[in-house]
Biopython code that builds the backbone (N, CA, C, O; Angstrom):
import numpy as np
from Bio.PDB.StructureBuilder import StructureBuilder

atoms = [
    (1, "MET", "N", (50.218, 33.205, -11.522)),
    (1, "MET", "CA", (49.882, 31.971, -11.983)),
    (1, "MET", "C", (48.443, 31.350, -11.081)),
    (1, "MET", "O", (47.276, 31.274, -11.467)),
    (2, "LYS", "N", (49.208, 30.867, -9.432)),
    (2, "LYS", "CA", (48.347, 30.250, -9.318)),
    (2, "LYS", "C", (47.026, 31.283, -8.753)),
    (2, "LYS", "O", (45.961, 30.671, -8.681)),
    (3, "ARG", "N", (46.983, 32.272, -8.482)),
    (3, "ARG", "CA", (45.455, 32.879, -8.719)),
    (3, "ARG", "C", (44.799, 32.701, -9.652)),
    (3, "ARG", "O", (43.592, 32.582, -9.444)),
    (4, "LEU", "N", (45.426, 32.585, -11.416)),
    (4, "LEU", "CA", (44.920, 32.050, -12.255)),
    (4, "LEU", "C", (44.316, 30.564, -12.617)),
    (4, "LEU", "O", (43.225, 30.368, -13.153)),
    (5, "ILE", "N", (45.431, 29.378, -12.133)),
    (5, "ILE", "CA", (44.854, 28.341, -12.039)),
    (5, "ILE", "C", (43.552, 28.405, -10.420)),
    (5, "ILE", "O", (42.413, 28.075, -10.750)),
    (6, "LEU", "N", (43.660, 28.653, -9.411)),
    (6, "LEU", "CA", (42.448, 28.537, -8.320)),
    (6, "LEU", "C", (41.330, 29.096, -9.489)),
    (6, "LEU", "O", (40.666, 28.406, -10.262)),
    (7, "ALA", "N", (41.357, 30.761, -9.333)),
    (7, "ALA", "CA", (40.399, 31.191, -10.211)),
    (7, "ALA", "C", (39.234, 30.126, -11.275)),
    (7, "ALA", "O", (38.021, 29.948, -11.384)),
    (8, "LEU", "N", (40.375, 29.676, -11.836)),
    (8, "LEU", "CA", (39.715, 28.597, -13.483)),
    (8, "LEU", "C", (38.920, 27.545, -12.586)),
    (8, "LEU", "O", (37.809, 27.477, -13.111)),
    (9, "THR", "N", (38.956, 26.705, -11.502)),
    (9, "THR", "CA", (39.119, 25.892, -10.460)),
    (9, "THR", "C", (37.833, 26.083, -9.882)),
    (9, "THR", "O", (37.048, 25.214, -9.503)),
    (10, "PHE", "N", (37.711, 27.289, -9.858)),
    (10, "PHE", "CA", (36.658, 27.662, -8.771)),
    (10, "PHE", "C", (35.506, 27.523, -10.081)),
    (10, "PHE", "O", (34.562, 26.737, -10.169)),
    (11, "GLY", "N", (35.969, 28.617, -11.075)),
    (11, "GLY", "CA", (34.463, 29.119, -11.853)),
    (11, "GLY", "C", (34.306, 27.404, -12.923)),
    (11, "GLY", "O", (33.669, 27.349, -13.975)),
    (12, "ALA", "N", (34.867, 26.501, -12.450)),
    (12, "ALA", "CA", (34.812, 25.146, -13.479)),
    (12, "ALA", "C", (33.399, 24.833, -12.536)),
    (12, "ALA", "O", (32.196, 24.793, -12.796)),
    (13, "PHE", "N", (34.098, 24.664, -11.488)),
    (13, "PHE", "CA", (33.555, 24.118, -10.211)),
    (13, "PHE", "C", (31.324, 24.789, -9.476)),
    (13, "PHE", "O", (30.376, 24.360, -8.817)),
    (14, "ALA", "N", (31.776, 26.047, -10.303)),
    (14, "ALA", "CA", (30.274, 27.122, -10.133)),
    (14, "ALA", "C", (29.654, 26.814, -11.217)),
    (14, "ALA", "O", (28.441, 26.979, -11.079)),
    (15, "ALA", "N", (30.079, 26.279, -12.669)),
    (15, "ALA", "CA", (29.461, 26.321, -13.900)),
    (15, "ALA", "C", (28.630, 25.117, -13.596)),
    (15, "ALA", "O", (27.410, 25.011, -13.728)),
    (16, "GLY", "N", (29.639, 24.066, -13.088)),
    (16, "GLY", "CA", (28.912, 22.688, -12.974)),
    (16, "GLY", "C", (28.019, 22.185, -12.259)),
    (16, "GLY", "O", (27.285, 21.226, -12.501)),
    (17, "SER", "N", (28.108, 23.166, -10.916)),
    (17, "SER", "CA", (27.299, 23.437, -9.643)),
    (17, "SER", "C", (25.674, 24.459, -10.089)),
    (17, "SER", "O", (24.613, 24.533, -9.470)),
    (18, "ALA", "N", (26.101, 25.101, -11.370)),
    (18, "ALA", "CA", (24.890, 25.750, -12.032)),
    (18, "ALA", "C", (23.915, 24.787, -12.630)),
    (18, "ALA", "O", (22.716, 24.996, -12.814)),
    (19, "SER", "N", (24.660, 23.589, -12.940)),
    (19, "SER", "CA", (23.964, 22.917, -14.642)),
    (19, "SER", "C", (23.647, 21.839, -14.127)),
    (19, "SER", "O", (23.182, 20.912, -14.790)),
    (20, "ALA", "N", (23.878, 21.781, -12.675)),
    (20, "ALA", "CA", (23.430, 19.947, -11.812)),
    (20, "ALA", "C", (21.841, 20.410, -11.487)),
    (20, "ALA", "O", (20.862, 19.674, -11.609)),
    (21, "GLN", "N", (21.831, 21.997, -10.985)),
    (21, "GLN", "CA", (20.567, 22.380, -10.617)),
    (21, "GLN", "C", (19.511, 21.956, -12.056)),
    (21, "GLN", "O", (19.801, 22.056, -13.248)),
    (22, "LEU", "N", (17.736, 21.275, -11.183)),
    (22, "LEU", "CA", (16.631, 20.779, -11.516)),
    (22, "LEU", "C", (16.080, 21.415, -11.559)),
    (22, "LEU", "O", (15.613, 21.764, -10.475)),
    (23, "ARG", "N", (15.639, 22.118, -12.734)),
    (23, "ARG", "CA", (14.571, 22.995, -12.552)),
    (23, "ARG", "C", (12.846, 22.209, -12.561)),
    (23, "ARG", "O", (12.968, 21.381, -13.464)),
    (24, "LEU", "N", (11.697, 22.107, -12.135)),
    (24, "LEU", "CA", (11.016, 21.269, -11.970)),
    (24, "LEU", "C", (9.389, 21.707, -12.159)),
    (24, "LEU", "O", (9.317, 22.274, -11.069)),
    (25, "THR", "N", (8.318, 21.835, -12.605)),
    (25, "THR", "CA", (7.283, 22.512, -12.239)),
    (25, "THR", "C", (6.366, 21.735, -11.392)),
    (25, "THR", "O", (6.403, 20.512, -11.261)),
    (26, "LEU", "N", (5.614, 22.471, -10.876)),
    (26, "LEU", "CA", (4.998, 21.991, -9.441)),
    (26, "LEU", "C", (4.158, 20.406, -9.576)),
    (26, "LEU", "O", (3.781, 19.693, -8.645)),
    (27, "ASP", "N", (4.048, 20.204, -10.802)),
    (27, "ASP", "CA", (2.774, 18.983, -10.756)),
    (27, "ASP", "C", (4.332, 17.955, -11.300)),
    (27, "ASP", "O", (3.985, 16.784, -11.454)),
    (28, "ASP", "N", (5.311, 18.088, -11.488)),
    (28, "ASP", "CA", (6.183, 17.386, -11.579)),
    (28, "ASP", "C", (7.021, 17.177, -10.227)),
    (28, "ASP", "O", (7.460, 16.072, -9.907)),
    (29, "ALA", "N", (7.230, 18.516, -9.348)),
    (29, "ALA", "CA", (7.239, 18.360, -7.940)),
    (29, "ALA", "C", (6.441, 17.173, -7.628)),
    (29, "ALA", "O", (6.990, 16.071, -7.603)),
    (30, "ILE", "N", (4.918, 17.337, -7.336)),
    (30, "ILE", "CA", (4.297, 16.691, -6.500)),
    (30, "ILE", "C", (4.537, 15.075, -7.227)),
    (30, "ILE", "O", (4.870, 14.224, -6.403)),
    (31, "GLN", "N", (4.402, 14.603, -8.641)),
    (31, "GLN", "CA", (4.764, 13.079, -8.772)),
    (31, "GLN", "C", (6.037, 12.774, -8.029)),
    (31, "GLN", "O", (6.156, 11.889, -7.182)),
    (32, "MET", "N", (7.338, 13.919, -8.595)),
    (32, "MET", "CA", (8.506, 13.217, -7.684)),
    (32, "MET", "C", (8.031, 12.997, -6.277)),
    (32, "MET", "O", (8.857, 12.267, -5.729)),
    (33, "ALA", "N", (7.049, 13.315, -5.449)),
    (33, "ALA", "CA", (7.549, 13.423, -3.896)),
    (33, "ALA", "C", (6.157, 12.119, -4.006)),
    (33, "ALA", "O", (6.276, 11.180, -3.220)),
    (34, "LEU", "N", (5.197, 12.110, -4.740)),
    (34, "LEU", "CA", (4.250, 10.875, -4.687)),
    (34, "LEU", "C", (5.074, 9.575, -4.726)),
    (34, "LEU", "O", (4.965, 8.735, -3.833)),
    (35, "SER", "N", (6.014, 9.405, -5.922)),
    (35, "SER", "CA", (6.836, 8.233, -6.348)),
    (35, "SER", "C", (7.685, 8.024, -5.018)),
    (35, "SER", "O", (7.844, 6.918, -4.500)),
    (36, "GLU", "N", (8.205, 9.200, -4.530)),
    (36, "GLU", "CA", (9.575, 8.434, -4.125)),
    (36, "GLU", "C", (8.893, 8.459, -2.425)),
    (36, "GLU", "O", (9.882, 8.578, -1.702)),
    (37, "ASN", "N", (7.369, 8.381, -1.365)),
    (37, "ASN", "CA", (6.887, 8.559, -0.916)),
    (37, "ASN", "C", (7.019, 7.179, -0.352)),
    (37, "ASN", "O", (6.713, 6.239, -1.086)),
    (38, "PRO", "N", (7.636, 6.835, 1.437)),
    (38, "PRO", "CA", (7.353, 5.374, 1.340)),
    (38, "PRO", "C", (6.365, 5.197, 1.356)),
    (38, "PRO", "O", (6.120, 4.354, 0.493)),
    (39, "THR", "N", (5.253, 5.583, 2.007)),
    (39, "THR", "CA", (4.186, 5.493, 2.644)),
    (39, "THR", "C", (3.266, 4.788, 1.527)),
    (39, "THR", "O", (2.696, 3.697, 1.534)),
    (40, "ILE", "N", (3.342, 5.965, 0.420)),
    (40, "ILE", "CA", (2.216, 4.791, -0.587)),
    (40, "ILE", "C", (3.146, 3.993, -1.480)),
    (40, "ILE", "O", (2.669, 3.022, -2.066)),
    (41, "LYS", "N", (4.568, 4.337, -1.662)),
    (41, "LYS", "CA", (5.042, 2.673, -2.090)),
    (41, "LYS", "C", (4.432, 1.140, -1.177)),
    (41, "LYS", "O", (4.017, 0.057, -1.590)),
    (42, "VAL", "N", (4.658, 1.777, 0.383)),
    (42, "VAL", "CA", (3.803, 0.819, 0.874)),
    (42, "VAL", "C", (2.410, -0.128, 0.333)),
    (42, "VAL", "O", (2.299, -1.274, -0.103)),
    (43, "ALA", "N", (1.440, 0.987, 0.606)),
    (43, "ALA", "CA", (-0.232, 0.949, 0.404)),
    (43, "ALA", "C", (0.078, 0.402, -1.370)),
    (43, "ALA", "O", (-0.773, -0.386, -1.781)),
    (44, "ASP", "N", (1.181, 0.765, -2.356)),
    (44, "ASP", "CA", (0.863, 0.460, -3.595)),
    (44, "ASP", "C", (1.612, -1.710, -3.736)),
    (44, "ASP", "O", (1.418, -2.641, -4.518)),
    (45, "LEU", "N", (2.375, -1.512, -2.561)),
    (45, "LEU", "CA", (2.456, -3.231, -2.613)),
    (45, "LEU", "C", (1.224, -3.589, -2.163)),
    (45, "LEU", "O", (0.698, -4.319, -3.003)),
    (46, "ASP", "N", (0.464, -3.393, -1.138)),
    (46, "ASP", "CA", (-0.705, -4.000, -0.625)),
    (46, "ASP", "C", (-1.702, -3.924, -1.627)),
    (46, "ASP", "O", (-2.531, -4.833, -1.663)),
    (47, "VAL", "N", (-1.760, -3.100, -2.356)),
    (47, "VAL", "CA", (-3.012, -3.236, -2.819)),
    (47, "VAL", "C", (-2.441, -4.359, -4.171)),
    (47, "VAL", "O", (-3.207, -5.082, -4.809)),
    (48, "GLU", "N", (-1.107, -4.282, -4.360)),
    (48, "GLU", "CA", (-0.457, -5.994, -5.919)),
    (48, "GLU", "C", (-1.214, -6.982, -4.575)),
    (48, "GLU", "O", (-2.372, -7.344, -4.782)),
    (49, "ARG", "N", (-0.538, -7.405, -3.204)),
    (49, "ARG", "CA", (-1.069, -8.449, -2.490)),
    (49, "ARG", "C", (-2.029, -8.972, -2.205)),
    (49, "ARG", "O", (-2.303, -10.121, -1.857)),
    (50, "TYR", "N", (-2.727, -7.842, -2.399)),
    (50, "TYR", "CA", (-4.200, -7.850, -2.088)),
    (50, "TYR", "C", (-5.010, -8.326, -3.896)),
    (50, "TYR", "O", (-6.082, -8.912, -4.056)),
    (51, "ASP", "N", (-4.211, -7.910, -4.816)),
    (51, "ASP", "CA", (-4.760, -8.594, -6.086)),
    (51, "ASP", "C", (-4.012, -10.361, -6.317)),
    (51, "ASP", "O", (-4.420, -11.205, -7.115)),
    (52, "TYR", "N", (-3.152, -10.465, -5.596)),
    (52, "TYR", "CA", (-2.237, -11.583, -5.649)),
    (52, "TYR", "C", (-3.875, -12.747, -4.859)),
    (52, "TYR", "O", (-4.607, -13.601, -5.358)),
    (53, "VAL", "N", (-3.760, -12.052, -3.345)),
    (53, "VAL", "CA", (-5.205, -12.897, -2.880)),
    (53, "VAL", "C", (-5.812, -13.414, -3.603)),
    (53, "VAL", "O", (-5.889, -14.607, -3.895)),
    (54, "LYS", "N", (-6.534, -12.150, -4.130)),
    (54, "LYS", "CA", (-7.705, -12.507, -4.705)),
    (54, "LYS", "C", (-7.708, -13.349, -5.914)),
    (54, "LYS", "O", (-8.828, -13.803, -6.148)),
    (55, "LYS", "N", (-6.553, -13.787, -6.974)),
    (55, "LYS", "CA", (-6.100, -14.703, -7.642)),
    (55, "LYS", "C", (-5.680, -16.226, -6.984)),
    (55, "LYS", "O", (-5.593, -17.324, -7.534)),
    (56, "GLU", "N", (-5.542, -15.968, -6.104)),
    (56, "GLU", "CA", (-5.017, -17.202, -5.263)),
    (56, "GLU", "C", (-6.658, -18.056, -4.649)),
    (56, "GLU", "O", (-7.058, -19.219, -4.699)),
    (57, "THR", "N", (-7.074, -17.128, -4.256)),
    (57, "THR", "CA", (-8.922, -17.333, -3.908)),
    (57, "THR", "C", (-9.790, -17.972, -5.006)),
    (57, "THR", "O", (-10.565, -18.916, -4.845)),
    (58, "ARG", "N", (-9.526, -17.278, -6.197)),
    (58, "ARG", "CA", (-10.427, -17.494, -7.295)),
    (58, "ARG", "C", (-9.851, -18.889, -7.733)),
    (58, "ARG", "O", (-10.608, -19.686, -8.287)),
    (59, "GLY", "N", (-8.548, -19.204, -7.504)),
    (59, "GLY", "CA", (-7.849, -20.499, -8.151)),
    (59, "GLY", "C", (-8.705, -21.557, -7.250)),
    (59, "GLY", "O", (-9.474, -22.446, -7.616)),
    (60, "ASN", "N", (-8.395, -21.242, -6.240)),
    (60, "ASN", "CA", (-8.793, -22.428, -5.196)),
    (60, "ASN", "C", (-10.368, -22.505, -5.095)),
    (60, "ASN", "O", (-10.875, -23.024, -4.101)),
    (61, "LEU", "N", (-10.963, -22.114, -5.873)),
    (61, "LEU", "CA", (-12.611, -22.641, -6.072)),
    (61, "LEU", "C", (-12.720, -23.640, -7.510)),
    (61, "LEU", "O", (-13.520, -24.447, -7.985)),
    (62, "LEU", "N", (-11.908, -23.273, -7.729)),
    (62, "LEU", "CA", (-11.662, -24.247, -9.574)),
    (62, "LEU", "C", (-11.537, -25.578, -9.149)),
    (62, "LEU", "O", (-10.959, -25.987, -8.142)),
    (63, "PRO", "N", (-12.095, -26.174, -9.953)),
    (63, "PRO", "CA", (-11.415, -27.797, -9.396)),
    (63, "PRO", "C", (-10.467, -28.549, -10.096)),
    (63, "PRO", "O", (-10.231, -28.549, -11.304)),
    (64, "SER", "N", (-9.945, -29.199, -9.178)),
    (64, "SER", "CA", (-8.725, -29.759, -9.983)),
    (64, "SER", "C", (-8.524, -31.784, -9.616)),
    (64, "SER", "O", (-8.853, -32.613, -8.766)),
    (65, "LEU", "N", (-8.023, -31.724, -10.491)),
    (65, "LEU", "CA", (-8.243, -33.498, -10.508)),
    (65, "LEU", "C", (-6.351, -33.983, -10.850)),
    (65, "LEU", "O", (-5.571, -33.617, -11.729)),
    (66, "SER", "N", (-6.205, -34.935, -9.684)),
    (66, "SER", "CA", (-5.064, -35.467, -10.274)),
    (66, "SER", "C", (-5.192, -36.688, -10.234)),
    (66, "SER", "O", (-5.880, -37.263, -9.391)),
    (67, "ALA", "N", (-4.233, -37.523, -11.579)),
    (67, "ALA", "CA", (-4.577, -38.752, -11.356)),
    (67, "ALA", "C", (-3.102, -39.494, -11.533)),
    (67, "ALA", "O", (-2.090, -38.915, -11.931)),
    (68, "SER", "N", (-3.185, -40.858, -11.167)),
    (68, "SER", "CA", (-1.599, -41.078, -11.566)),
    (68, "SER", "C", (-1.792, -42.785, -11.830)),
    (68, "SER", "O", (-2.914, -43.250, -11.630)),
    (69, "GLY", "N", (-0.985, -43.449, -12.156)),
    (69, "GLY", "CA", (-0.681, -44.251, -12.829)),
    (69, "GLY", "C", (0.865, -45.247, -12.674)),
    (69, "GLY", "O", (1.937, -44.719, -12.379)),
    (70, "GLU", "N", (0.742, -46.408, -12.876)),
    (70, "GLU", "CA", (1.713, -47.206, -12.109)),
    (70, "GLU", "C", (1.534, -49.015, -13.039)),
    (70, "GLU", "O", (0.667, -49.890, -13.030)),
    (71, "TYR", "N", (3.143, -48.807, -13.866)),
    (71, "TYR", "CA", (3.220, -50.549, -14.321)),
    (71, "TYR", "C", (4.189, -51.218, -14.078)),
    (71, "TYR", "O", (5.291, -50.684, -14.205)),
    (72, "THR", "N", (4.109, -52.435, -13.702)),
    (72, "THR", "CA", (5.087, -53.381, -13.129)),
    (72, "THR", "C", (5.251, -54.488, -14.003)),
    (72, "THR", "O", (4.260, -54.954, -14.566)),
    (73, "ARG", "N", (6.560, -55.039, -14.212)),
    (73, "ARG", "CA", (6.423, -55.721, -15.390)),
    (73, "ARG", "C", (7.892, -56.965, -14.451)),
    (73, "ARG", "O", (9.107, -56.767, -14.406)),
    (74, "ALA", "N", (7.033, -58.212, -13.824)),
    (74, "ALA", "CA", (7.933, -59.144, -13.643)),
    (74, "ALA", "C", (9.002, -59.726, -13.912)),
    (74, "ALA", "O", (8.741, -60.929, -13.900)),
    (75, "ILE", "N", (9.706, -59.621, -14.069)),
    (75, "ILE", "CA", (10.548, -60.539, -14.890)),
    (75, "ILE", "C", (10.602, -62.577, -14.618)),
    (75, "ILE", "O", (10.895, -63.697, -15.035)),
    (76, "GLU", "N", (10.194, -61.940, -13.859)),
    (76, "GLU", "CA", (10.029, -63.699, -13.077)),
    (76, "GLU", "C", (9.022, -63.945, -12.081)),
    (76, "GLU", "O", (9.007, -63.066, -11.219)),
    (77, "LYS", "N", (8.166, -64.871, -11.923)),
    (77, "LYS", "CA", (7.721, -64.941, -10.956)),
    (77, "LYS", "C", (8.181, -65.436, -9.241)),
    (77, "LYS", "O", (8.932, -66.365, -8.945)),
    (78, "SER", "N", (7.476, -64.506, -8.305)),
    (78, "SER", "CA", (8.255, -65.161, -7.280)),
    (78, "SER", "C", (8.104, -66.447, -6.657)),
    (78, "SER", "O", (6.988, -66.782, -7.056)),
    (79, "THR", "N", (8.552, -67.421, -5.893)),
    (79, "THR", "CA", (8.724, -68.765, -5.942)),
    (79, "THR", "C", (8.864, -68.997, -4.511)),
    (79, "THR", "O", (9.777, -68.308, -4.057)),
    (80, "MET", "N", (8.292, -69.713, -3.650)),
    (80, "MET", "CA", (8.325, -70.352, -2.337)),
    (80, "MET", "C", (9.051, -71.690, -2.306)),
    (80, "MET", "O", (9.285, -72.428, -3.263)),
    (81, "ARG", "N", (9.391, -71.876, -0.910)),
    (81, "ARG", "CA", (9.825, -73.455, -0.848)),
    (81, "ARG", "C", (8.910, -74.353, -1.431)),
    (81, "ARG", "O", (7.766, -73.900, -1.421)),
    (82, "GLY", "N", (9.002, -75.303, -1.861)),
    (82, "GLY", "CA", (7.980, -76.435, -2.103)),
    (82, "GLY", "C", (7.923, -76.557, -3.806)),
    (82, "GLY", "O", (7.992, -77.611, -4.439)),
    (83, "GLY", "N", (7.757, -74.991, -4.448)),
    (83, "GLY", "CA", (7.634, -74.905, -6.014)),
    (83, "GLY", "C", (6.632, -74.524, -6.546)),
    (83, "GLY", "O", (6.110, -74.901, -7.595)),
    (84, "ILE", "N", (6.120, -73.200, -5.309)),
    (84, "ILE", "CA", (4.901, -72.577, -5.211)),
    (84, "ILE", "C", (5.438, -71.443, -5.682)),
    (84, "ILE", "O", (6.468, -70.913, -5.267)),
    (85, "SER", "N", (4.650, -71.018, -6.665)),
    (85, "SER", "CA", (5.051, -69.621, -7.632)),
    (85, "SER", "C", (3.346, -69.252, -7.287)),
    (85, "SER", "O", (2.300, -69.869, -7.092)),
    (86, "PHE", "N", (3.966, -67.441, -7.375)),
    (86, "PHE", "CA", (2.799, -66.511, -7.108)),
    (86, "PHE", "C", (3.212, -64.930, -7.298)),
    (86, "PHE", "O", (4.213, -64.344, -6.885)),
    (87, "GLY", "N", (1.941, -64.369, -8.173)),
    (87, "GLY", "CA", (2.198, -63.144, -8.225)),
    (87, "GLY", "C", (1.658, -63.031, -9.904)),
    (87, "GLY", "O", (1.049, -63.986, -10.385)),
    (88, "ALA", "N", (1.897, -61.966, -10.617)),
    (88, "ALA", "CA", (1.604, -61.873, -11.791)),
    (88, "ALA", "C", (2.637, -61.390, -12.602)),
    (88, "ALA", "O", (3.392, -60.616, -12.013)),
    (89, "ASP", "N", (2.951, -61.657, -14.019)),
    (89, "ASP", "CA", (3.423, -61.133, -14.761)),
    (89, "ASP", "C", (3.654, -59.380, -15.227)),
    (89, "ASP", "O", (4.597, -58.801, -15.766)),
    (90, "ASN", "N", (2.465, -58.961, -14.785)),
    (90, "ASN", "CA", (2.239, -57.801, -15.579)),
    (90, "ASN", "C", (0.965, -57.350, -14.555)),
    (90, "ASN", "O", (-0.109, -57.951, -14.517)),
    (91, "THR", "N", (1.329, -56.098, -13.687)),
    (91, "THR", "CA", (0.935, -54.930, -12.550)),
    (91, "THR", "C", (0.682, -54.130, -13.487)),
    (91, "THR", "O", (1.428, -53.916, -14.443)),
    (92, "PHE", "N", (-0.824, -53.420, -13.208)),
    (92, "PHE", "CA", (-1.309, -51.910, -13.656)),
    (92, "PHE", "C", (-1.944, -51.492, -12.144)),
    (92, "PHE", "O", (-2.686, -52.141, -11.406)),
    (93, "THR", "N", (-1.414, -50.282, -11.996)),
    (93, "THR", "CA", (-2.101, -49.988, -10.646)),
    (93, "THR", "C", (-2.584, -48.234, -11.194)),
    (93, "THR", "O", (-1.726, -47.600, -11.807)),
    (94, "GLY", "N", (-3.879, -47.609, -10.938)),
    (94, "GLY", "CA", (-4.364, -46.441, -11.120)),
    (94, "GLY", "C", (-4.840, -46.132, -9.996)),
    (94, "GLY", "O", (-5.167, -46.820, -9.030)),
    (95, "THR", "N", (-4.864, -44.398, -10.306)),
    (95, "THR", "CA", (-5.799, -43.815, -8.748)),
    (95, "THR", "C", (-6.239, -42.566, -9.633)),
    (95, "THR", "O", (-5.813, -42.266, -10.749)),
    (96, "ALA", "N", (-6.940, -42.089, -9.072)),
    (96, "ALA", "CA", (-8.153, -40.248, -9.658)),
    (96, "ALA", "C", (-9.019, -40.055, -8.801)),
    (96, "ALA", "O", (-9.963, -40.707, -8.353)),
    (97, "SER", "N", (-8.436, -38.742, -8.565)),
    (97, "SER", "CA", (-9.558, -37.700, -7.043)),
    (97, "SER", "C", (-10.135, -37.045, -8.343)),
    (97, "SER", "O", (-9.714, -36.489, -9.357)),
    (98, "PRO", "N", (-11.288, -37.399, -7.786)),
    (98, "PRO", "CA", (-12.286, -36.151, -8.668)),
    (98, "PRO", "C", (-11.935, -34.980, -7.910)),
    (98, "PRO", "O", (-11.390, -34.698, -6.843)),
    (99, "PRO", "N", (-12.721, -34.143, -9.365)),
    (99, "PRO", "CA", (-12.084, -32.045, -8.920)),
    (99, "PRO", "C", (-13.433, -32.245, -7.846)),
    (99, "PRO", "O", (-14.437, -32.938, -8.008)),
    (100, "VAL", "N", (-13.040, -31.342, -6.671)),
    (100, "VAL", "CA", (-13.886, -30.755, -5.579)),
    (100, "VAL", "C", (-13.377, -29.806, -5.199)),
    (100, "VAL", "O", (-12.306, -29.610, -4.626)),
    (101, "PRO", "N", (-14.549, -28.869, -5.680)),
    (101, "PRO", "CA", (-13.658, -27.622, -5.332)),
    (101, "PRO", "C", (-14.029, -27.051, -3.615)),
    (101, "PRO", "O", (-15.088, -27.366, -3.071)),
    (102, "ARG", "N", (-13.175, -26.351, -3.059)),
    (102, "ARG", "CA", (-12.716, -25.932, -1.583)),
    (102, "ARG", "C", (-13.717, -25.069, -1.329)),
    (102, "ARG", "O", (-13.551, -24.108, -2.081)),
    (103, "LEU", "N", (-14.673, -24.916, -0.656)),
    (103, "LEU", "CA", (-15.361, -23.721, 0.419)),
    (103, "LEU", "C", (-15.349, -23.292, 0.984)),
    (103, "LEU", "O", (-15.850, -23.904, 1.927)),
    (104, "ALA", "N", (-14.992, -22.155, 1.314)),
    (104, "ALA", "CA", (-14.833, -21.958, 2.742)),
    (104, "ALA", "C", (-16.820, -22.136, 3.661)),
    (104, "ALA", "O", (-17.868, -22.517, 3.139)),
    (105, "SER", "N", (-16.612, -21.780, 4.752)),
    (105, "SER", "CA", (-18.629, -21.933, 5.440)),
    (105, "SER", "C", (-18.410, -20.281, 5.449)),
    (105, "SER", "O", (-17.398, -19.614, 5.662)),
    (106, "ALA", "N", (-19.800, -19.892, 5.124)),
    (106, "ALA", "CA", (-20.564, -18.443, 5.392)),
    (106, "ALA", "C", (-20.970, -18.021, 6.483)),
    (106, "ALA", "O", (-21.810, -18.807, 6.922)),
    (107, "PRO", "N", (-20.892, -17.629, 6.791)),
    (107, "PRO", "CA", (-21.777, -17.143, 8.030)),
    (107, "PRO", "C", (-23.675, -17.017, 7.653)),
    (107, "PRO", "O", (-24.218, -16.367, 6.760)),
    (108, "PRO", "N", (-24.277, -17.864, 8.666)),
    (108, "PRO", "CA", (-25.442, -17.638, 8.077)),
    (108, "PRO", "C", (-26.054, -16.302, 7.758)),
    (108, "PRO", "O", (-25.671, -15.145, 7.926)),
    (109, "ALA", "N", (-27.292, -16.928, 7.164)),
    (109, "ALA", "CA", (-27.822, -15.589, 6.966)),
    (109, "ALA", "C", (-28.467, -14.287, 7.891)),
    (109, "ALA", "O", (-28.491, -13.154, 7.412)),
    (110, "SER", "N", (-28.857, -14.507, 8.923)),
    (110, "SER", "CA", (-29.364, -14.065, 9.692)),
    (110, "SER", "C", (-28.701, -13.492, 10.107)),
    (110, "SER", "O", (-28.770, -12.293, 9.836)),
    (111, "ARG", "N", (-27.186, -14.161, 11.417)),
    (111, "ARG", "CA", (-26.412, -13.130, 11.346)),
    (111, "ARG", "C", (-25.994, -11.901, 10.057)),
    (111, "ARG", "O", (-25.901, -10.719, 10.389)),
    (112, "CYS", "N", (-25.789, -12.281, 8.758)),
    (112, "CYS", "CA", (-25.368, -10.926, 7.865)),
    (112, "CYS", "C", (-26.880, -9.821, 7.722)),
    (112, "CYS", "O", (-26.842, -8.739, 7.136)),
    (113, "ARG", "N", (-27.954, -10.312, 8.299)),
    (113, "ARG", "CA", (-29.298, -9.460, 8.119)),
    (113, "ARG", "C", (-29.070, -8.498, 9.476)),
    (113, "ARG", "O", (-29.068, -7.281, 9.290)),
    (114, "SER", "N", (-28.904, -8.943, 10.649)),
    (114, "SER", "CA", (-28.592, -8.839, 11.783)),
    (114, "SER", "C", (-27.648, -7.631, 11.858)),
    (114, "SER", "O", (-28.036, -6.472, 12.003)),
    (115, "SER", "N", (-26.104, -8.100, 11.722)),
    (115, "SER", "CA", (-25.148, -6.695, 11.474)),
    (115, "SER", "C", (-25.466, -5.738, 10.002)),
    (115, "SER", "O", (-24.577, -4.911, 9.795)),
    (116, "ARG", "N", (-26.395, -5.743, 9.159)),
    (116, "ARG", "CA", (-26.919, -4.561, 8.498)),
    (116, "ARG", "C", (-27.913, -4.204, 9.062)),
    (116, "ARG", "O", (-28.309, -3.071, 8.786)),
    (117, "ARG", "N", (-28.384, -4.695, 9.663)),
    (117, "ARG", "CA", (-29.537, -3.649, 10.815)),
    (117, "ARG", "C", (-28.951, -2.611, 11.928)),
    (117, "ARG", "O", (-29.274, -1.515, 12.387)),
    (118, "GLN", "N", (-28.020, -3.467, 12.085)),
    (118, "GLN", "CA", (-27.412, -2.531, 13.183)),
    (118, "GLN", "C", (-26.497, -1.703, 12.777)),
    (118, "GLN", "O", (-26.517, -0.626, 13.373)),
    (119, "SER", "N", (-25.671, -1.827, 11.943)),
    (119, "SER", "CA", (-24.775, -0.544, 10.676)),
    (119, "SER", "C", (-25.826, 0.822, 10.138)),
    (119, "SER", "O", (-25.761, 2.050, 10.077)),
    (120, "ILE", "N", (-26.594, -0.051, 9.880)),
    (120, "ILE", "CA", (-28.131, 0.933, 9.137)),
    (120, "ILE", "C", (-28.374, 1.607, 10.498)),
    (120, "ILE", "O", (-28.032, 2.790, 10.517)),
    (121, "GLY", "N", (-28.633, 1.361, 11.074)),
    (121, "GLY", "CA", (-29.576, 2.201, 12.214)),
    (121, "GLY", "C", (-28.744, 3.166, 13.022)),
    (121, "GLY", "O", (-29.217, 4.152, 13.587)),
    (122, "ARG", "N", (-27.470, 2.817, 13.041)),
    (122, "ARG", "CA", (-26.600, 4.217, 13.765)),
    (122, "ARG", "C", (-26.443, 5.428, 12.686)),
    (122, "ARG", "O", (-25.872, 6.470, 13.007)),
]
sb = StructureBuilder()
sb.init_structure("model")
sb.init_model(0)
sb.init_chain("A")
sb.init_seg("    ")
for serial, (resi, resn, name, xyz) in enumerate(atoms, 1):
    if name == "N":
        sb.init_residue(resn, " ", resi, " ")
    sb.init_atom(name, np.array(xyz, "f"), 0.0, 1.0, " ", f" {name:<3s}", serial, name[0])
structure = sb.get_structure()
């Protein structure tokens, strides 16, 4: 009886391990290896990071406008000793910054030409 239970246990284990095998084509194996390769994952993240850097740079070239305003209502004017009052009932304040793109300085054109000549001459 023990042998029968032991044989059934090993038979079930063998059947389970046989069905757990994965059959792959060469293309599937290459695709799986490429998707799990850490070097390729890092390279993909670098490409994604450079896309965000490009978007950030493009956004810095766009003009930006900022404005703010303030309103103050004084219920009672300030009064000094001697009965002198000063101030206003209503005070308005406004501030605006004009749109100015932020540009990085480019190297002189002569430096660009000379470096290009050197790279072509090599």
